[in-house]
C-alpha positions, 0 to 999 in steps of 0.5 A: 500500500502506498504512503498516500493511500495509508494517509487517506485511510488514516484520515478516513478512520478519524471520521464518524462511522456513517462518514467512514461508510460513505467514504468506503462506498464512494471508493468501492463504487469508483473501483467498480466503475474503473473495472467495468470501464476497463472490461467494456473498453477491452471488449471493443478493441476490434471494433475500435480498430475497424473504425480507426482503419476506416477513419484513416482510409477516409483521411487518406482519400481526402474525404475528411475536413478539419474540425471547425468548432463553430460548424461542428459544435454549434451552441446558442 
């Protein structure tokens, strides 16, 4: 365990029990979110590679244009 994580846990251990539980819930939710994101990203590598190849072909064929913030992302 890193020194920073030890320090965070030491500080969290000084909190009242309900706040410790809230801290633990947030930490566990964040870890779960990172795990789910990594799994989802890993399972789409083939699709991403296909899209990247398609984008590169379009670029090389001159079928793309530079991004224009006003045109591509209009806002009121």
